[in-house]
C-alpha positions in Angstrom: 121.8 4.5 51.3 123.9 7.7 50.9 127.5 7.0 49.8 127.4 3.4 51.3 125.9 4.7 54.6 122.4 3.7 55.8 120.1 6.6 56.6 117.1 6.7 58.9 114.9 9.8 59.3 113.2 10.4 62.6 109.9 12.4 62.2 108.5 13.7 65.5 104.8 14.6 65.2 102.2 16.3 67.3 98.9 17.2 65.6 100.3 17.2 62.1 97.5 15.3 60.4 97.3 17.7 57.5 101.0 17.8 56.8 102.5 14.4 57.6 101.5 12.7 54.4 103.3 15.4 52.3 106.5 14.9 54.4 106.5 11.2 54.0 105.7 11.4 50.2 108.6 13.8 49.4 111.5 12.1 51.3 114.6 11.5 49.1 115.2 8.1 47.6 118.4 7.5 49.6 116.4 7.3 52.9 116.3 3.6 54.1 113.9 3.9 56.9 111.4 6.5 58.3 110.6 6.4 62.0 107.4 8.4 62.7 107.2 9.2 66.4 103.7 10.4 67.3 103.7 12.4 70.6 100.1 11.5 71.5 98.4 13.6 68.8 94.7 14.4 69.1 93.9 15.4 65.6 94.1 12.2 63.6 97.9 12.2 62.8 98.2 8.5 63.7 95.3 7.6 61.4 96.8 9.7 58.6 100.1 7.8 58.9 98.4 4.4 59.0 96.4 5.3 55.9 99.6 6.3 54.1 101.2 3.0 55.2 98.3 1.0 53.8 98.6 2.7 50.4 102.4 3.0 50.2 104.7 0.2 49.5 108.4 -0.6 48.8 111.2 1.7 49.9 111.7 3.4 52.3 110.4 1.3 55.2 108.1 3.4 57.4 107.7 2.6 61.1 105.1 4.2 63.4 106.0 4.6 67.0 103.4 6.0 69.4 104.3 7.7 72.7 102.1 6.6 75.6 101.5 10.2 76.6 102.5 13.7 75.4 106.1 14.2 76.5 107.5 16.8 74.2 109.4 17.0 70.9 112.7 16.2 72.6 111.4 13.1 74.1 109.9 12.0 70.7 113.3 12.6 69.0 115.2 10.7 71.7 112.9 7.7 71.2 113.5 7.8 67.5 117.3 8.0 68.1 117.1 4.9 70.4 115.3 3.0 67.6 118.0 4.0 65.2 120.6 2.5 67.4 118.6 -0.7 67.9 118.2 -1.1 64.2 121.9 -0.4 63.4 121.6 2.6 61.0 124.8 4.6 60.3 123.1 8.1 60.1 120.0 9.5 61.7 118.3 12.7 60.5 115.4 14.6 62.0 112.6 16.2 60.0 109.6 17.6 61.8 106.2 16.4 60.6 104.9 20.0 59.9 106.5 20.3 56.4 108.8 23.2 57.4 111.9 21.3 56.4 112.8 21.1 52.7 113.4 17.4 51.9 115.6 18.4 48.9 118.1 19.8 51.5 118.4 16.6 53.5 121.5 15.5 51.4 123.3 18.7 52.5 123.0 17.6 56.1 123.7 14.0 55.6 126.8 14.5 53.4 129.2 15.9 56.1 128.3 12.9 58.3 128.6 10.3 55.6 132.0 11.6 54.5 133.4 11.7 58.0 133.8 15.5 58.1 131.4 16.0 61.1 129.6 14.0 63.8 126.5 16.3 63.7 125.2 18.6 61.0 122.8 21.4 61.9 120.7 23.5 59.6 121.1 27.2 59.7 118.2 29.3 58.4 119.6 32.7 59.6 122.3 32.7 57.0 120.0 32.0 54.1 119.5 34.9 51.7 116.2 36.5 52.3 115.7 34.8 55.7 114.6 38.2 57.3 111.8 38.5 54.7 110.8 34.8 54.9 110.7 34.2 58.7 108.3 36.1 61.0 110.4 38.9 62.4 109.7 38.1 66.1 110.9 34.5 65.4 114.0 35.7 63.6 115.0 38.0 66.4 114.1 35.6 69.2 116.1 32.9 67.4 119.1 35.2 66.9 119.1 36.0 70.7 118.9 32.4 71.8 121.5 31.5 69.2 123.9 34.0 70.8 123.3 32.6 74.2 123.7 29.0 72.9 127.1 29.9 71.4 128.3 30.7 74.9 126.6 27.8 76.6 127.6 25.1 74.0 131.1 26.3 73.0 130.2 25.9 69.3 130.9 29.6 68.4 130.5 28.9 64.7 127.0 27.5 64.9 124.0 29.8 64.5 120.2 29.1 64.4 120.3 27.0 67.6 116.5 26.4 67.4 116.2 24.6 64.2 115.6 20.8 64.6 116.7 19.9 61.0 119.8 17.9 61.8 121.8 14.8 61.0 123.9 12.8 63.4 126.3 9.9 63.2 125.8 6.6 65.0 129.0 7.1 66.9 127.7 10.4 68.3 124.4 8.8 69.3 126.3 6.1 71.2 128.2 8.8 73.2 125.2 10.9 74.1 122.9 10.2 77.1 119.6 10.2 75.2 117.6 9.5 78.4 118.9 12.8 79.8 118.1 14.9 76.7 115.7 17.8 77.5 112.2 16.6 76.5 110.7 19.7 75.1 111.5 22.6 72.7 114.9 23.3 74.2 116.3 19.9 73.2 118.4 21.2 70.2 120.3 23.6 72.6 120.8 20.7 75.1 122.1 18.5 72.4 124.7 21.0 71.3 126.0 21.2 74.9 126.2 17.4 75.2 128.0 17.1 71.9 130.6 19.7 73.0 131.4 17.9 76.2 132.2 14.8 74.1 134.4 16.9 71.7 132.3 16.0 68.7 132.5 18.0 65.4 129.5 20.0 64.3 128.8 21.3 60.8 126.7 24.4 60.2 124.7 24.0 57.0 122.8 26.9 55.5 119.2 25.9 54.6 116.1 27.6 53.3 113.5 28.7 55.9 110.0 27.3 55.1 106.9 29.0 56.4 103.2 29.2 55.5 102.8 25.6 54.3 99.9 24.8 56.6 101.9 24.4 59.8 100.3 25.1 63.1 102.9 26.1 65.7 102.0 25.6 69.4 105.0 27.6 70.6 104.4 31.0 72.1 107.7 33.0 72.2 106.8 35.1 75.3 106.1 31.9 77.2 109.1 29.9 75.9 111.8 32.6 76.2 112.2 32.7 80.0 112.3 28.9 80.1 114.8 28.7 77.3 117.1 31.3 78.9 117.1 29.4 82.2 117.7 26.1 80.4 120.6 27.5 78.5 122.1 29.0 81.7 121.8 25.6 83.4 123.4 23.7 80.5 126.2 26.3 80.4 127.0 25.6 84.1 126.8 21.8 83.4 129.2 22.0 80.5 131.7 24.1 82.6 131.6 21.5 85.4 131.9 18.5 83.2 134.3 19.7 80.4 136.6 22.0 82.4 136.5 20.6 85.9 135.6 16.9 85.9 137.0 15.7 82.6 140.0 18.1 82.5 140.7 21.2 84.5 141.1 24.5 82.6 141.5 28.0 84.2 138.8 29.5 82.1 136.4 28.3 84.8 138.1 30.6 87.2 137.8 33.5 84.7 134.1 32.8 84.3 133.6 32.5 88.1 135.5 35.7 88.8 133.7 37.6 86.0 130.3 36.4 87.5 131.3 37.6 91.0 132.5 40.9 89.6 129.2 41.3 87.7 127.2 40.7 90.9 129.4 43.2 92.8 128.9 45.8 90.2 125.1 45.4 90.3 125.1 45.7 94.1 127.3 48.8 94.0 125.1 50.4 91.3 122.0 49.8 93.3 123.7 51.3 96.3 124.7 54.4 94.3 121.1 54.9 93.2 119.8 54.5 96.8 122.4 57.0 98.1 121.6 59.4 95.4 117.9 59.3 96.1 118.2 59.4 99.9 121.2 61.7 100.4 121.4 63.4 97.0 125.1 62.4 97.0 127.2 59.6 95.5 130.4 58.8 97.4 133.5 58.8 95.2 134.7 55.5 96.5 131.4 53.8 95.7 131.5 55.1 92.1 135.2 54.1 91.7 134.5 50.6 93.0 131.5 50.2 90.7 133.6 51.2 87.7 136.4 48.9 88.8 134.1 45.9 89.2 132.3 46.6 85.9 135.5 46.8 83.9 137.0 43.8 85.6 133.8 41.7 85.0 133.9 42.6 81.3 137.6 41.7 81.0 137.3 38.4 82.9 134.2 37.3 80.9 135.7 38.2 77.6 139.0 36.4 78.4 137.0 33.3 79.4 135.0 33.4 76.1 138.3 33.7 74.2 139.8 30.7 76.0 136.6 28.7 75.3 136.8 29.7 71.6 140.4 28.5 71.4 139.6 25.2 73.1 136.8 24.5 70.7 138.2 25.9 67.4 138.8 22.3 66.0 135.2 21.2 66.6 134.1 22.5 63.2 133.5 20.5 60.1 136.7 19.1 58.6 137.9 20.8 55.5 138.2 18.7 52.4 
């Protein structure tokens, strides 16, 4: 237990046979239960967990859950969360089975939840001193770009490192989230933030140490994942706008975003028209140029005002100050 709160750790695994034992062996003493969710590994991860279970004893309790087929990390985490609710734990944390999450920092994530200062605590590797030197540069830059988009999509403007899965969440938050609808693959942390925001839940941003080169084997290819992630973030942004600012309670920022989007589209069309006229006629009509500038400036103003409104609406969804 952590300050009178029971804690379960969900460990999603896919082909982590060389790392999983180290993760289980180094978990803090305050962890009451470990839910290892194997996502149909093919490298002997399940056998490694069973071997560890046969040799280990006492606390914490370790439960092995096996997915019937490979469904993605998000699906494995959602299954672990459902098990947490069924078993009645107060706090659920997520630690991947690849050893890239420092177990000594788990208390930093659990503390805001246990003390009622936040409903969800998310690790942030980007703010750690020396993160640029520790993380692969393409991962750092890709993460920073997706984090910027996720700020806009989720409404949590104070949260960075949207891609880390080292998190802790309260039972109350889990009961409010539609776990069956959670994105099943790599984009589930982004999807979770959007769902939390629609429910007006507090999120704490906790600096953590990035861990690399500990024997992990990543299956993610940035150039393949990036287009899918950008599309997912855009769809979740639209979903949040509809549910939070139209269905649940109307706010004019939706009109600002919509007008900004239309002005952006108009500016693109006018810019393409200018280029075509310049190539074909060697001349750009003054009215075309003026309209393009007007649409471009208007789009920037409407979008910036919409973001400012959104920031004001969500400014209280940070960790409570002590």
